[in-house]
N, C-alpha and C positions, 0 to 999 in steps of 0.2 A: 817563779817565786825571782823577784830582780834584786841583781846583788849591786853593790856600788864600789867603784874604779875611786881607791886613795890616789888622790892628785896633791903632790907637795909647790910647797912655794908659799906668797904672799899669798892673802886672799881679799878680794876686793872688799869697801865695804857693805855692798848687796851680798855678797858671800860671804859674808862673814854674819851677815843678818842673818841670810838663810841657813846657815850651818847651827848659827845660835836656836833658830826655831826651829832646825830638826833636833837637833840635842834635847832641847826641852820636850818632845813629843816622843823620843826613847823613853826617856826618864820619866812621862806619865803612863806610860805604856809598861816601863817595868814596875814600875809600880802597882798598876793592874794586875802584875802578872802572866800580864802577855807577852814581854820580851821573852821569857821565860819559854817558851812555849814556841815563838819565832827561833829563836836561837837552836833550843833541842831539833827544830825541823831543821833547817838549814844545817847543821852538822851532818845529820842523817842522812840528806840529800848528798851529800859530799861524801860522807862515807860507804851509801850505795853504788856512789856512779863509780869511783874507785874502782867495785866490784863487777860493778855492769860492764866496764872494760873488756874485761877478758871473759867476758858470756859471749855466745856464737851458737846461731841456730845451725852450726856445721859441726858441733863439737865432737860430732860421733861418728861423720863420716867417711873416716879411717880407720879410727878403731875401734866400731859396732857398725856400719852403716846399717845395718838390718833392725836396730834398735829400735828407730821410731815407728816402723810399720808393728812389730811383735806388740809394742803396747796397745797401739792402736786395736789391735786382733781382740786382746782380751778385754780391752774396755768395751767395744761393740759387746762382747757378746754376753761379759755382764750384764748391760745395760738393757740387752735385749731380752732377758734373763729375767731381771727387775729395774722397770724405769727406774724407779725412785734410786737404783742405787748412783744416778749419773748425778742428781742433784750431793749426794751424800760426797762423790769423790770432790766434785769443785768443790764443795764446801772444805774440806780437807787442806785443801792450798791456803786457802785465806786463812784459818785458823792456824795453818803453820807460819803463814809469811808475818803476821801483826802478833810475833812469839817469837823476839832475837831473830827474827829477819826467817828469809825461805831457807833453812837448812835441813827441816826432813825431821825435826827435834818432837812435834806432836807423834811422829809413829812409835818412837820410843818408849817400853814396857817399863814399868815400876820393877827398881831392883836397889839392894844396898845403898845405890848411891846415887840414883832419880829418883825424883819425885815425877812420874809420869806426868803429865800436861792431859792426858785421857781423863783422871782423876778431879781435870778443874771443872768447876759448875758447870762452865761454857761448853764442856764436853759432854761432863759424863752421862752415859744411859741418853747421848745425843750423837756424838759423834760415831762415824762407823765406815767402813768400805776397809779395814785392814786386812781384810781376808784375802781379799779381791786385790790390793798393794802386795801381801804377800804373792799372791799367783804372777803378780805379772813382774815382781823381782825373780822370781825362779825362770819364768819364761825369758825376759831379757839375759840374765845372767848367761841361761846356755844357746839362747842366741849371738851371743856376743866370745864365749868362750869360759870366761873368766865373768868375777862380779867389774867392770867396766862404769855403768852408768850408776848414777848417786839416786838415794830414796828421792832426795831434794828436787831432782833431775824429773823424776819418775811423777812425782806429785802434781811438776808445772804440768808436762806433757799430758798427764791422766787429765788437766782441768779443761782441757782444750779438748781435747778428743770429746769428753763426756758433755762438753756444749753440742761440738759439732752431734754426735750421734742424734741428740734427741731434737734438731732442727737449726742450731744454734749458728752463730757465724765460728769463722775461725781465722786466727791469727798466726803470726811468725814467734814462736816459742824460743827464746833465747837460751842457751845451755850450757852447762862448765859449773854449775854446782856442787861444790861440798857437802858431805852430810854431818852435822853434831857429833861434838860424842857428849852431851849433856843436854838437858830439858830443863825446864824449870815451870811447875804448878804454880807458883805463887806468879809469877811474869803470866802466864795463861793467863790469870783469875784477874791480873791487873789492866791488861791490852786489848782482851778478846771482847769486843762492842758486847752491851746486855742488850735486850730486847726493850728493856725499861728505858734507855735514856731518851736525853728529849735532843731538839736538832743542834741548838748549839753543842752538847758535850760529846755529839756523834762529829761535829763537825772539827773538833776538837782533838778526839780518836783517830780519827783520821787523818789528820795534820801534822800529828806529829810521829807518822809513820811516813812525811811525806808526800800524802795525797790531799789534791784540793777538793773543794765541794761539791765539783763534779763529776771527781769518782767515787767521794762518799753515792752520791744517785747511780751513776752505773752500773755501780759493784754490789751494789744494794738489788739493783736488777736480774743477780743471780735468783733473789727470790721467786725467781719466775717458774722453779723448779721446787718440789721438794715438800715438808709435809715440816710440819712444827709442833710440840708434844703442848697440851693444854694447859701444862705450869707455866708455860713464858705467854701466853696470850691471854689468860683469866682475866689481867686486873685490867686489861684493854676492855673487854667484850662486857666487864662489868661497874669500870670506874670512869670511864674517858666520855664524853660526850661527842666526840670526832669520829662518831662512827655510823654507821646507816642505820637505823632500829630494826630492820629485818632483819639485818645481817647479824648481830649482834642475836637477837633472838633467835636464829638458826645456828650461831657459836652454841650458843649457851646449853643448848638440846647436846652437845657433844661435849661440853667441858660444863661440868658443873659446878658450883662455887665448891664443893668439897668434892677431896676422890677425884680419881679419874686425870691423873696426875700424866698419864703417861697417853693418854687418850689424844689420835690425831686429826689434827684440819690440814686440808691443801692451803699452801702459801700463798697461790690464787690459784685462779680458778680454772687454768688449762695446767695443775702442775706437772706434766709430765712432758711438757710442751715449750719449750725455750722463745717464746712471742714477747710483745710489750702487754700483753694483757695484765702484769702486774702492779703496773703505769697506768691503768684503763682503770683497774679495782680500785687506786689509792684517789683518782680523780670520780670518782662513785661513793667514795668515805668506806671502801669495802678493805683494808688493810690488816692483815691477820695480826701483828704484829704492832704496838703503840711505837716503836724506832719506824716501822714501816709508813704508817700514816705520819709521822714527824715531818716527813719528807713532804708531803701535802698537807700545810694545816695554816695554810698563810704567812709561810715564810720565807723565805729568799730564795728556796728550791720550786719554790712551783712550779714557775715557769720551764724548769729541765724536765720536770715531771708530767707538765702537761704537756710539751715537744716529744717525749718520748711516747706518750701513747696514742699518739696517730702516727708517730714516724719510727716504722722498722728500721727502716735501713740506718739513719742516725744513729740510732742504739745499737743497733748492731756494730756499727763502725767503729762508736766512741766507749763498746765495751771491750773490744780487742786492744785498741788505745789504754783503757787505765788495767786492763788484765795485765798486758807486759812490763806496767810502773808497779804493780804488784808484786810480778814476781821479780824486781828488779831491787825488792829490801834486801838489803844486809846483804846479801847473800856469801859463804863462803868460797873461796877459790885458792886456786893454785896449791900451792901445801895448806894450807890452812883445815881442819879437819878431816873426813876420812872419808874412803865410798866402802859405806857398809857393806857386808856378806847378806846379813840377816837385818831388815829394816826395823827389826824391832829390837835390836840391842847393840850395844859400842862395840867394836871388832878388839880383840885381845889380843899382843902381839909376845 
């Protein structure tokens, strides 16, 4: 996003005409509702920058030097036990960051004062891996001698380690996030993208969180891993036309028109390997979700999808960059929030 410098002084005739034209364009944008999205993203980006400035990859070097190696060992064991777990842990970080920032709020259970994000329709019966996070928290606190590493940071590190464990790229995770003391089911339902969204709706959803069109395509590549329930792709395989007919027929054998909502299908043809098959599938009109295939459907993102379908190196490099941006969304730092003793519950003083 490009900012504008304010300049004092008298405008020349040419400058005045440019300013008048610019103001007219801004007014037109506002009348169409675009300016409010632009402003929201601009403010979010500046707030995120303030928090990001306090994050560091070396945050735990002195307070708990064994933190990252401890997290990695538990993640590797969990993924080796069940390859699907890697996708589940990656998704927890994404679903956490899209709801009031990367603050571990998705991990909080319901209580008299908390309407858990786990109950949001995008997470209910879908988000998983919470027991692995519990195990990691217990192990890392033991390694540190006390609760030092936040649950929000655990999610950020776990996302990276899960991708690496399944053959994907690595990246430098900035650390120092604090945990929220609240959660919001309503915010989760309003902010986590649905599988029925159009390309323009997806772009807007990401832009509101300070992420651009490229980040949308890149982070959607996380669907290189994992599975989806029949209920999330039924509409695509029965109602859409931008799908390979043989692929649709195969999926219909898994997902009937009625019933079978919990039946699973892989998000791409190599669902336990982090690779570019996701993009190759989209080019072949074999995207599992409606929202996936929207990325290659005659729109502005087609070129990037096609590039990634044959360029693993470019995708891996960009995925790490976009994951860093994702992890920088509105972190709590300093004295904000807390470091939870139990990732499922807020601390009581």
